[in-house]
C-alpha positions as CSV (number, residue, x, y, z in Angstrom):
1,M,-0.2,0.0,-0.1
2,P,1.4,3.4,-0.6
3,D,2.3,5.6,2.2
4,H,-0.1,8.8,2.1
5,T,2.1,10.5,4.7
6,D,4.8,11.1,2.0
7,P,3.9,14.2,-0.1
8,V,5.7,12.9,-3.1
9,L,3.9,9.2,-3.0
10,H,0.5,11.1,-2.2
11,K,0.8,13.3,-5.2
12,L,1.9,10.2,-7.2
13,S,-1.4,8.3,-6.1
14,A,-3.5,11.5,-6.8
15,E,-2.2,11.1,-10.5
16,N,-2.3,7.5,-10.9
17,R,-4.3,5.7,-8.2
18,R,-3.2,2.3,-10.1
19,Q,-0.1,1.2,-8.3
20,F,0.3,-2.1,-10.9
21,E,0.0,-2.3,-14.4
22,R,-3.3,-3.8,-15.5
23,F,-3.6,-6.6,-18.2
24,S,-6.7,-7.6,-20.2
25,V,-7.8,-11.0,-20.3
26,T,-10.4,-12.8,-22.5
27,P,-13.4,-12.5,-20.1
28,A,-15.4,-15.9,-21.3
29,Y,-12.1,-17.7,-20.7
30,T,-11.1,-16.4,-17.5
31,E,-13.2,-17.7,-14.8
32,V,-13.3,-16.4,-11.4
33,Q,-14.8,-18.4,-8.3
34,V,-15.7,-16.3,-5.4
35,R,-16.3,-17.3,-1.9
36,L,-18.1,-15.0,0.7
37,P,-17.7,-15.2,4.5
38,G,-20.2,-17.5,6.1
39,R,-21.6,-19.1,2.9
40,R,-20.9,-22.5,1.7
41,E,-21.5,-22.0,-2.0
42,T,-19.1,-20.2,-4.5
43,L,-20.1,-17.5,-7.0
44,S,-18.7,-18.1,-10.7
45,G,-18.2,-15.1,-12.9
46,H,-15.4,-13.8,-15.2
47,A,-12.3,-11.4,-14.8
48,Y,-12.0,-8.6,-17.6
49,D,-8.8,-7.5,-16.4
50,I,-6.2,-8.1,-13.8
51,S,-3.1,-6.8,-12.2
52,E,-1.0,-7.8,-9.2
53,G,-3.2,-5.5,-7.0
54,G,-6.8,-6.2,-8.2
55,V,-9.4,-7.6,-10.5
56,R,-12.2,-6.1,-12.5
57,M,-14.8,-8.7,-12.7
58,E,-18.5,-9.7,-13.2
59,L,-20.8,-11.9,-11.2
60,D,-24.5,-12.5,-11.3
61,E,-24.7,-11.5,-7.7
62,T,-23.8,-7.9,-6.1
63,I,-21.1,-8.1,-3.3
64,E,-21.4,-5.1,-1.3
65,P,-18.3,-3.0,-1.1
66,G,-16.0,-3.5,1.7
67,T,-16.8,-7.2,1.7
68,S,-13.8,-9.5,2.2
69,I,-13.7,-12.4,-0.3
70,V,-11.6,-15.3,-1.2
71,L,-11.0,-15.3,-4.9
72,E,-9.7,-18.1,-7.3
73,I,-8.9,-17.2,-10.6
74,K,-8.3,-19.6,-13.6
75,L,-5.8,-17.8,-15.9
76,P,-6.1,-19.1,-19.4
77,P,-2.9,-19.7,-21.5
78,G,-3.3,-16.9,-23.8
79,K,-0.6,-16.9,-26.5
80,S,1.9,-19.0,-24.7
81,R,2.2,-22.4,-26.5
82,G,1.9,-25.3,-24.3
83,A,0.9,-23.5,-21.4
84,A,-2.1,-24.6,-19.2
85,I,-4.9,-23.1,-17.3
86,E,-3.4,-21.9,-14.1
87,E,-5.1,-21.2,-10.8
88,V,-4.4,-18.1,-8.6
89,L,-5.8,-18.1,-5.1
90,A,-6.2,-14.5,-3.4
91,R,-7.9,-12.8,-0.4
92,G,-9.4,-9.7,-1.5
93,T,-11.9,-6.7,-0.7
94,V,-14.6,-5.6,-2.9
95,M,-14.2,-1.9,-3.7
96,W,-16.7,-0.9,-5.8
97,A,-19.8,-2.5,-7.7
98,D,-21.8,-1.2,-10.6
99,D,-25.3,-2.6,-9.8
100,D,-27.8,-0.7,-12.0
101,G,-30.5,-2.8,-10.5
102,V,-31.3,-4.4,-14.0
103,P,-31.1,-8.1,-13.9
104,G,-27.6,-9.6,-15.5
105,P,-24.3,-9.2,-14.6
106,V,-22.7,-6.9,-12.1
107,F,-19.3,-5.5,-12.8
108,M,-17.0,-5.1,-9.7
109,G,-13.5,-4.1,-8.7
110,V,-11.8,-6.1,-6.2
111,L,-8.4,-5.2,-4.2
112,I,-6.1,-8.1,-3.8
113,D,-5.1,-8.0,-0.3
114,E,-2.8,-10.9,-0.3
115,F,-2.1,-14.1,-2.3
116,A,-2.6,-17.6,-0.7
117,T,0.9,-18.1,-1.1
118,N,4.0,-16.7,-3.0
119,V,3.5,-19.5,-5.7
120,D,0.1,-18.0,-6.5
121,R,1.7,-14.4,-7.0
122,D,4.6,-15.7,-9.1
123,R,1.9,-17.5,-11.3
124,L,0.2,-14.3,-12.2
125,L,3.2,-12.3,-12.7
126,G,5.0,-15.1,-14.6
127,R,1.8,-15.2,-16.8
128,F,2.1,-11.3,-17.3
129,A,5.8,-11.4,-18.0
130,S,5.4,-14.5,-20.8
131,G,3.2,-11.8,-22.9
132,A,0.2,-13.8,-22.7
133,Y,-2.0,-10.7,-22.1
134,H,-2.0,-7.4,-23.7
135,R,-1.8,-4.3,-21.3
136,A,-5.1,-2.6,-20.4
137,A,-5.7,1.0,-21.0
C-alpha cells in the first residue's frame, strides 16, 4: 500500500491511483470463483482485467463494497504455447460494484489484499511476463 503520509507518494497516487499495471484477459475464458464469509456456495463469474493488485470482474450477484472475499482466478494460457490454465488464489476486498438494478451481470472491482502463497503471486506475474495478455488502457 502507498504511504499517504509521504507528500511525493501522495501526489503520485492522486495522479495515478493504480499501483500496478493492468492486463486485459479474455472474459469468457478467465473464470473466477468467489467465496464469501459465512456461505458454503461459491459464486462464478469472469475477470476482464487483472493486475498484481486487483481484478475487474463480473458476477450475477452483487457483493457489497467493503466485503472481504476469497478469490480463485483461472488464468487461461493466452498466446503461450504449451501453457495450461493456472489457478491463482487470493484474499481480496470488493472496492466497488456497478449494480444498476437491471437483471444481469454486475461489474465489480476487487483489491487483492494478499495471495494465498508466493507461488500464487508468482504464477500471476509469470503469466504477465510471458506476454500472454495485452496491457489494459
